[in-house]
MIDRENVEX-676704 format. One record per residue: residue number from 1; residue in three letters; y, x, z of N, C-alpha, C, CB in turn. Coordinates in nm, 2 decimals, padded with zeros to 4 digits, always signed. Glycine has a CB too. Layout:
BEGIN
+------+------+--------+--------+--------+--------+--------+--------+--------+--------+--------+--------+--------+--------+
| resi | resn |   n_yy |   n_xx |   n_zz |  ca_yy |  ca_xx |  ca_zz |   c_yy |   c_xx |   c_zz |  cb_yy |  cb_xx |  cb_zz |
+------+------+--------+--------+--------+--------+--------+--------+--------+--------+--------+--------+--------+--------+
|  NUM |  ALA |      Y |      X |      Z |      Y |      X |      Z |      Y |      X |      Z |      Y |      X |      Z |
...
+------+------+--------+--------+--------+--------+--------+--------+--------+--------+--------+--------+--------+--------+
This chain:
BEGIN
+------+------+--------+--------+--------+--------+--------+--------+--------+--------+--------+--------+--------+--------+
| resi | resn |   n_yy |   n_xx |   n_zz |  ca_yy |  ca_xx |  ca_zz |   c_yy |   c_xx |   c_zz |  cb_yy |  cb_xx |  cb_zz |
+------+------+--------+--------+--------+--------+--------+--------+--------+--------+--------+--------+--------+--------+
|    1 |  CYS | +21.78 | +02.49 | -10.71 | +21.84 | +02.46 | -10.59 | +21.74 | +02.50 | -10.48 | +21.87 | +02.31 | -10.58 |
|    2 |  GLU | +21.79 | +02.50 | -10.36 | +21.71 | +02.54 | -10.24 | +21.74 | +02.43 | -10.13 | +21.75 | +02.68 | -10.19 |
|    3 |  PHE | +21.62 | +02.39 | -10.07 | +21.63 | +02.30 | -09.96 | +21.58 | +02.38 | -09.84 | +21.54 | +02.17 | -09.98 |
|    4 |  LYS | +21.67 | +02.41 | -09.74 | +21.64 | +02.49 | -09.63 | +21.64 | +02.41 | -09.50 | +21.74 | +02.61 | -09.62 |
|    5 |  ASN | +21.52 | +02.40 | -09.44 | +21.51 | +02.34 | -09.31 | +21.56 | +02.43 | -09.20 | +21.36 | +02.30 | -09.28 |
|    6 |  ASN | +21.64 | +02.37 | -09.11 | +21.70 | +02.44 | -09.00 | +21.62 | +02.41 | -08.87 | +21.84 | +02.41 | -08.98 |
|    7 |  GLU | +21.54 | +02.31 | -08.88 | +21.46 | +02.26 | -08.76 | +21.34 | +02.18 | -08.82 | +21.54 | +02.17 | -08.66 |
|    8 |  PRO | +21.23 | +02.16 | -08.74 | +21.12 | +02.08 | -08.78 | +21.16 | +01.94 | -08.82 | +21.01 | +02.08 | -08.67 |
|    9 |  GLY | +21.09 | +01.88 | -08.91 | +21.12 | +01.75 | -08.95 | +21.08 | +01.72 | -09.10 | +21.26 | +01.72 | -08.93 |
|   10 |  TYR | +21.18 | +01.66 | -09.17 | +21.16 | +01.61 | -09.31 | +21.27 | +01.66 | -09.40 | +21.16 | +01.46 | -09.31 |
|   11 |  VAL | +21.24 | +01.68 | -09.52 | +21.34 | +01.72 | -09.62 | +21.40 | +01.59 | -09.68 | +21.28 | +01.81 | -09.74 |
|   12 |  PHE | +21.32 | +01.50 | -09.72 | +21.37 | +01.37 | -09.78 | +21.32 | +01.25 | -09.70 | +21.32 | +01.36 | -09.92 |
|   13 |  ALA | +21.40 | +01.15 | -09.69 | +21.37 | +01.02 | -09.63 | +21.44 | +00.91 | -09.71 | +21.42 | +01.01 | -09.48 |
|   14 |  PRO | +21.39 | +00.89 | -09.84 | +21.45 | +00.80 | -09.93 | +21.44 | +00.65 | -09.89 | +21.40 | +00.82 | -10.06 |
|   15 |  SER | +21.54 | +00.58 | -09.93 | +21.54 | +00.43 | -09.92 | +21.57 | +00.37 | -10.05 | +21.65 | +00.39 | -09.81 |
|   16 |  THR | +21.48 | +00.41 | -10.15 | +21.50 | +00.36 | -10.29 | +21.49 | +00.21 | -10.30 | +21.40 | +00.44 | -10.38 |
|   17 |  PRO | +21.59 | +00.15 | -10.36 | +21.57 | +00.00 | -10.38 | +21.45 | -00.03 | -10.47 | +21.70 | -00.06 | -10.44 |
|   18 |  GLU | +21.39 | -00.14 | -10.45 | +21.27 | -00.18 | -10.52 | +21.29 | -00.18 | -10.67 | +21.23 | -00.32 | -10.47 |
|   19 |  ASN | +21.41 | -00.22 | -10.72 | +21.43 | -00.23 | -10.86 | +21.48 | -00.10 | -10.93 | +21.53 | -00.34 | -10.89 |
|   20 |  VAL | +21.48 | +00.01 | -10.86 | +21.53 | +00.14 | -10.91 | +21.40 | +00.22 | -10.95 | +21.61 | +00.22 | -10.81 |
|   21 |  SER | +21.40 | +00.26 | -11.08 | +21.28 | +00.33 | -11.13 | +21.26 | +00.47 | -11.09 | +21.27 | +00.32 | -11.28 |
|   22 |  VAL | +21.37 | +00.54 | -11.06 | +21.36 | +00.69 | -11.02 | +21.44 | +00.71 | -10.89 | +21.42 | +00.77 | -11.14 |
|   23 |  GLY | +21.38 | +00.79 | -10.81 | +21.44 | +00.83 | -10.68 | +21.48 | +00.97 | -10.68 | +21.35 | +00.80 | -10.56 |
|   24 |  PHE | +21.46 | +01.04 | -10.57 | +21.50 | +01.18 | -10.57 | +21.40 | +01.26 | -10.66 | +21.48 | +01.24 | -10.42 |
|   25 |  VAL | +21.46 | +01.36 | -10.73 | +21.38 | +01.45 | -10.82 | +21.42 | +01.59 | -10.78 | +21.40 | +01.42 | -10.97 |
|   26 |  ALA | +21.33 | +01.67 | -10.75 | +21.35 | +01.82 | -10.72 | +21.27 | +01.89 | -10.83 | +21.31 | +01.86 | -10.58 |
|   27 |  LYS | +21.34 | +01.96 | -10.91 | +21.27 | +02.04 | -11.02 | +21.31 | +02.18 | -11.01 | +21.31 | +01.98 | -11.16 |
|   28 |  ASN | +21.20 | +02.27 | -11.01 | +21.22 | +02.41 | -11.01 | +21.30 | +02.46 | -10.88 | +21.29 | +02.47 | -11.13 |
|   29 |  CYS | +21.28 | +02.39 | -10.77 | +21.35 | +02.42 | -10.65 | +21.27 | +02.50 | -10.55 | +21.40 | +02.28 | -10.58 |
|   30 |  ARG | +21.33 | +02.55 | -10.45 | +21.27 | +02.62 | -10.34 | +21.29 | +02.55 | -10.21 | +21.32 | +02.77 | -10.33 |
|   31 |  PHE | +21.18 | +02.53 | -10.14 | +21.18 | +02.47 | -10.01 | +21.15 | +02.58 | -09.91 | +21.07 | +02.35 | -09.99 |
|   32 |  THR | +21.26 | +02.62 | -09.83 | +21.25 | +02.73 | -09.74 | +21.30 | +02.68 | -09.60 | +21.34 | +02.85 | -09.79 |
|   33 |  ALA | +21.29 | +02.78 | -09.51 | +21.33 | +02.75 | -09.37 | +21.40 | +02.87 | -09.31 | +21.21 | +02.69 | -09.29 |
|   34 |  THR | +21.48 | +02.84 | -09.21 | +21.53 | +02.95 | -09.13 | +21.42 | +03.01 | -09.04 | +21.65 | +02.90 | -09.04 |
|   35 |  GLY | +21.44 | +03.12 | -08.98 | +21.34 | +03.19 | -08.91 | +21.29 | +03.13 | -08.78 | +21.39 | +03.32 | -08.87 |
|   36 |  ASN | +21.36 | +03.03 | -08.73 | +21.32 | +02.96 | -08.61 | +21.24 | +02.84 | -08.63 | +21.44 | +02.93 | -08.52 |
|   37 |  VAL | +21.21 | +02.80 | -08.76 | +21.13 | +02.69 | -08.79 | +20.98 | +02.72 | -08.80 | +21.18 | +02.62 | -08.93 |
|   38 |  PRO | +20.89 | +02.67 | -08.71 | +20.75 | +02.70 | -08.71 | +20.68 | +02.67 | -08.84 | +20.68 | +02.64 | -08.59 |
|   39 |  ASP | +20.58 | +02.74 | -08.87 | +20.49 | +02.71 | -08.99 | +20.43 | +02.57 | -08.97 | +20.38 | +02.82 | -09.00 |
|   40 |  GLY | +20.43 | +02.50 | -09.08 | +20.36 | +02.37 | -09.08 | +20.43 | +02.26 | -09.01 | +20.23 | +02.38 | -09.02 |
|   41 |  SER | +20.56 | +02.28 | -08.98 | +20.64 | +02.18 | -08.90 | +20.73 | +02.09 | -08.97 | +20.72 | +02.25 | -08.79 |
|   42 |  CYS | +20.73 | +02.10 | -09.11 | +20.82 | +02.02 | -09.19 | +20.74 | +01.94 | -09.30 | +20.93 | +02.10 | -09.25 |
|   43 |  TYR | +20.78 | +01.82 | -09.33 | +20.72 | +01.75 | -09.43 | +20.82 | +01.74 | -09.55 | +20.68 | +01.60 | -09.38 |
|   44 |  ILE | +20.77 | +01.73 | -09.67 | +20.85 | +01.71 | -09.79 | +20.93 | +01.58 | -09.78 | +20.76 | +01.72 | -09.92 |
|   45 |  GLY | +20.86 | +01.47 | -09.74 | +20.93 | +01.35 | -09.73 | +20.85 | +01.24 | -09.66 | +20.96 | +01.30 | -09.87 |
|   46 |  ARG | +20.92 | +01.13 | -09.63 | +20.86 | +01.02 | -09.57 | +20.95 | +00.90 | -09.62 | +20.86 | +01.03 | -09.41 |
|   47 |  PRO | +20.89 | +00.78 | -09.62 | +20.97 | +00.66 | -09.66 | +21.06 | +00.61 | -09.55 | +20.87 | +00.55 | -09.70 |
|   48 |  TRP | +21.19 | +00.59 | -09.58 | +21.28 | +00.52 | -09.49 | +21.24 | +00.38 | -09.50 | +21.43 | +00.55 | -09.53 |
|   49 |  ARG | +21.22 | +00.33 | -09.62 | +21.18 | +00.19 | -09.64 | +21.07 | +00.19 | -09.75 | +21.30 | +00.10 | -09.68 |
|   50 |  ASN | +21.00 | +00.08 | -09.77 | +20.91 | +00.06 | -09.88 | +20.98 | +00.09 | -10.01 | +20.84 | -00.08 | -09.88 |
|   51 |  TYR | +20.91 | +00.13 | -10.11 | +20.95 | +00.16 | -10.25 | +21.03 | +00.30 | -10.26 | +21.05 | +00.05 | -10.29 |
|   52 |  ALA | +21.01 | +00.38 | -10.15 | +21.07 | +00.51 | -10.16 | +21.01 | +00.59 | -10.27 | +21.05 | +00.59 | -10.02 |
|   53 |  LYS | +21.10 | +00.67 | -10.34 | +21.05 | +00.75 | -10.45 | +21.10 | +00.89 | -10.44 | +21.10 | +00.69 | -10.58 |
|   54 |  ILE | +21.01 | +00.99 | -10.46 | +21.04 | +01.13 | -10.46 | +20.95 | +01.20 | -10.57 | +21.02 | +01.20 | -10.32 |
|   55 |  ARG | +21.00 | +01.28 | -10.65 | +20.92 | +01.36 | -10.74 | +20.95 | +01.51 | -10.73 | +20.94 | +01.31 | -10.89 |
|   56 |  LEU | +20.85 | +01.59 | -10.71 | +20.87 | +01.74 | -10.71 | +20.80 | +01.79 | -10.84 | +20.80 | +01.80 | -10.59 |
|   57 |  GLU | +20.87 | +01.88 | -10.91 | +20.82 | +01.94 | -11.03 | +20.84 | +02.09 | -11.02 | +20.89 | +01.88 | -11.16 |
|   58 |  ASN | +20.73 | +02.16 | -11.02 | +20.73 | +02.31 | -11.02 | +20.82 | +02.37 | -10.91 | +20.78 | +02.36 | -11.16 |
|   59 |  CYS | +20.79 | +02.33 | -10.79 | +20.87 | +02.38 | -10.68 | +20.79 | +02.47 | -10.59 | +20.92 | +02.26 | -10.59 |
|   60 |  TYR | +20.86 | +02.57 | -10.53 | +20.80 | +02.66 | -10.44 | +20.81 | +02.59 | -10.30 | +20.88 | +02.80 | -10.44 |
|   61 |  LEU | +20.70 | +02.59 | -10.23 | +20.69 | +02.53 | -10.09 | +20.66 | +02.64 | -09.99 | +20.59 | +02.42 | -10.09 |
|   62 |  GLY | +20.75 | +02.67 | -09.90 | +20.73 | +02.77 | -09.80 | +20.62 | +02.73 | -09.69 | +20.86 | +02.80 | -09.73 |
|   63 |  GLU | +20.59 | +02.83 | -09.61 | +20.49 | +02.81 | -09.51 | +20.53 | +02.71 | -09.40 | +20.46 | +02.94 | -09.44 |
|   64 |  HIS | +20.66 | +02.67 | -09.39 | +20.70 | +02.57 | -09.30 | +20.65 | +02.43 | -09.34 | +20.85 | +02.57 | -09.28 |
|   65 |  ILE | +20.61 | +02.41 | -09.46 | +20.57 | +02.28 | -09.51 | +20.43 | +02.25 | -09.45 | +20.56 | +02.27 | -09.66 |
|   66 |  HIS | +20.42 | +02.13 | -09.39 | +20.29 | +02.09 | -09.33 | +20.18 | +02.08 | -09.43 | +20.31 | +01.95 | -09.26 |
|   67 |  PRO | +20.06 | +02.11 | -09.40 | +19.95 | +02.11 | -09.50 | +19.94 | +01.97 | -09.57 | +19.82 | +02.14 | -09.43 |
|   68 |  LEU | +19.97 | +01.86 | -09.50 | +19.96 | +01.73 | -09.57 | +20.08 | +01.71 | -09.66 | +19.96 | +01.62 | -09.47 |
|   69 |  GLY | +20.19 | +01.78 | -09.64 | +20.31 | +01.78 | -09.73 | +20.39 | +01.65 | -09.71 | +20.26 | +01.78 | -09.87 |
|   70 |  TRP | +20.33 | +01.54 | -09.69 | +20.40 | +01.41 | -09.69 | +20.36 | +01.33 | -09.56 | +20.37 | +01.33 | -09.81 |
|   71 |  ASP | +20.44 | +01.25 | -09.52 | +20.41 | +01.16 | -09.40 | +20.45 | +01.02 | -09.43 | +20.49 | +01.22 | -09.27 |
|   72 |  ASP | +20.37 | +00.93 | -09.38 | +20.40 | +00.79 | -09.40 | +20.49 | +00.73 | -09.30 | +20.28 | +00.70 | -09.42 |
|   73 |  TRP | +20.53 | +00.80 | -09.19 | +20.61 | +00.76 | -09.08 | +20.56 | +00.64 | -09.02 | +20.76 | +00.74 | -09.14 |
|   74 |  GLY | +20.43 | +00.62 | -09.02 | +20.37 | +00.51 | -08.95 | +20.38 | +00.38 | -09.03 | +20.43 | +00.49 | -08.82 |
|   75 |  LYS | +20.42 | +00.39 | -09.16 | +20.44 | +00.27 | -09.24 | +20.32 | +00.25 | -09.34 | +20.57 | +00.28 | -09.32 |
|   76 |  ASN | +20.21 | +00.21 | -09.28 | +20.09 | +00.19 | -09.37 | +20.11 | +00.10 | -09.48 | +19.97 | +00.14 | -09.28 |
|   77 |  ASP | +20.20 | +00.00 | -09.47 | +20.23 | -00.10 | -09.57 | +20.30 | -00.03 | -09.69 | +20.30 | -00.22 | -09.52 |
|   78 |  ALA | +20.36 | +00.08 | -09.66 | +20.44 | +00.15 | -09.77 | +20.34 | +00.23 | -09.87 | +20.54 | +00.25 | -09.71 |
|   79 |  HIS | +20.22 | +00.25 | -09.83 | +20.13 | +00.32 | -09.91 | +20.12 | +00.27 | -10.05 | +19.99 | +00.33 | -09.85 |
|   80 |  SER | +20.12 | +00.14 | -10.07 | +20.11 | +00.08 | -10.20 | +20.24 | +00.06 | -10.27 | +20.05 | -00.06 | -10.18 |
|   81 |  THR | +20.35 | +00.10 | -10.21 | +20.48 | +00.08 | -10.28 | +20.56 | +00.21 | -10.30 | +20.57 | -00.01 | -10.20 |
|   82 |  VAL | +20.53 | +00.32 | -10.22 | +20.60 | +00.44 | -10.24 | +20.55 | +00.51 | -10.37 | +20.58 | +00.54 | -10.12 |
|   83 |  GLU | +20.64 | +00.60 | -10.42 | +20.61 | +00.68 | -10.54 | +20.64 | +00.82 | -10.50 | +20.68 | +00.63 | -10.67 |
|   84 |  PHE | +20.54 | +00.89 | -10.44 | +20.56 | +01.03 | -10.40 | +20.47 | +01.11 | -10.50 | +20.52 | +01.06 | -10.26 |
|   85 |  ILE | +20.54 | +01.19 | -10.59 | +20.47 | +01.26 | -10.69 | +20.49 | +01.41 | -10.68 | +20.52 | +01.21 | -10.83 |
|   86 |  GLU | +20.39 | +01.49 | -10.69 | +20.40 | +01.63 | -10.69 | +20.33 | +01.69 | -10.81 | +20.34 | +01.68 | -10.55 |
|   87 |  GLN | +20.40 | +01.78 | -10.88 | +20.34 | +01.84 | -11.00 | +20.38 | +01.99 | -11.00 | +20.39 | +01.77 | -11.12 |
|   88 |  GLY | +20.28 | +02.08 | -11.00 | +20.30 | +02.22 | -11.02 | +20.36 | +02.29 | -10.90 | +20.40 | +02.24 | -11.13 |
|   89 |  SER | +20.34 | +02.24 | -10.78 | +20.39 | +02.31 | -10.66 | +20.31 | +02.44 | -10.64 | +20.37 | +02.22 | -10.53 |
|   90 |  TYR | +20.38 | +02.54 | -10.58 | +20.32 | +02.66 | -10.56 | +20.38 | +02.73 | -10.43 | +20.33 | +02.76 | -10.68 |
|   91 |  GLY | +20.31 | +02.83 | -10.38 | +20.36 | +02.89 | -10.26 | +20.27 | +02.86 | -10.14 | +20.50 | +02.86 | -10.23 |
|   92 |  PRO | +20.29 | +02.91 | -10.03 | +20.21 | +02.89 | -09.91 | +20.20 | +02.75 | -09.86 | +20.25 | +02.98 | -09.80 |
|   93 |  GLY | +20.30 | +02.67 | -09.89 | +20.30 | +02.53 | -09.84 | +20.24 | +02.43 | -09.95 | +20.44 | +02.49 | -09.81 |
|   94 |  ALA | +20.21 | +02.49 | -10.06 | +20.15 | +02.40 | -10.17 | +20.00 | +02.38 | -10.13 | +20.16 | +02.47 | -10.31 |
|   95 |  ASN | +19.96 | +02.26 | -10.16 | +19.82 | +02.22 | -10.13 | +19.78 | +02.11 | -10.22 | +19.82 | +02.17 | -09.98 |
|   96 |  THR | +19.66 | +02.11 | -10.27 | +19.61 | +02.01 | -10.36 | +19.55 | +01.89 | -10.28 | +19.51 | +02.06 | -10.46 |
|   97 |  THR | +19.54 | +01.90 | -10.15 | +19.48 | +01.80 | -10.07 | +19.60 | +01.73 | -10.00 | +19.38 | +01.85 | -09.97 |
|   98 |  ARG | +19.64 | +01.62 | -10.05 | +19.75 | +01.54 | -10.00 | +19.71 | +01.40 | -09.96 | +19.87 | +01.53 | -10.10 |
|   99 |  PRO | +19.78 | +01.33 | -09.89 | +19.74 | +01.19 | -09.85 | +19.71 | +01.11 | -09.98 | +19.85 | +01.12 | -09.77 |
|  100 |  GLU | +19.63 | +01.00 | -09.96 | +19.59 | +00.92 | -10.08 | +19.71 | +00.85 | -10.15 | +19.49 | +00.82 | -10.04 |
|  101 |  TYR | +19.82 | +00.83 | -10.08 | +19.93 | +00.76 | -10.14 | +20.02 | +00.86 | -10.22 | +20.01 | +00.69 | -10.03 |
|  102 |  VAL | +19.99 | +00.98 | -10.23 | +20.07 | +01.08 | -10.30 | +19.99 | +01.11 | -10.43 | +20.09 | +01.22 | -10.22 |
|  103 |  ARG | +20.07 | +01.11 | -10.54 | +20.01 | +01.13 | -10.68 | +20.03 | +01.28 | -10.71 | +20.07 | +01.04 | -10.78 |
|  104 |  MET | +19.92 | +01.34 | -10.74 | +19.93 | +01.48 | -10.78 | +19.90 | +01.49 | -10.93 | +19.82 | +01.57 | -10.70 |
|  105 |  LEU | +20.00 | +01.55 | -11.00 | +19.98 | +01.56 | -11.15 | +19.96 | +01.71 | -11.19 | +20.11 | +01.51 | -11.22 |
+------+------+--------+--------+--------+--------+--------+--------+--------+--------+--------+--------+--------+--------+
């Protein structure tokens, strides 16, 4: 699949219920953008609420993805409850230095 940003912002903003074990999963996907989206202006995801869950597996991340990849949307209390997982990302937006609340496999 392909997730194409048409403007700066976020790809995912999950509101995963606390008792749900799996949230959004993107596997072998491409994260791209239209030509008017500036480099580094989009995040993979941010929590809508605590317990948000996103997992990326072997995805291509374009240059529009911010170097941090993920944003906490000012929800410091969500750091201990979110499950943001990234495994095997590649491309210009891939980065092994992510926020401490993101799990890199």
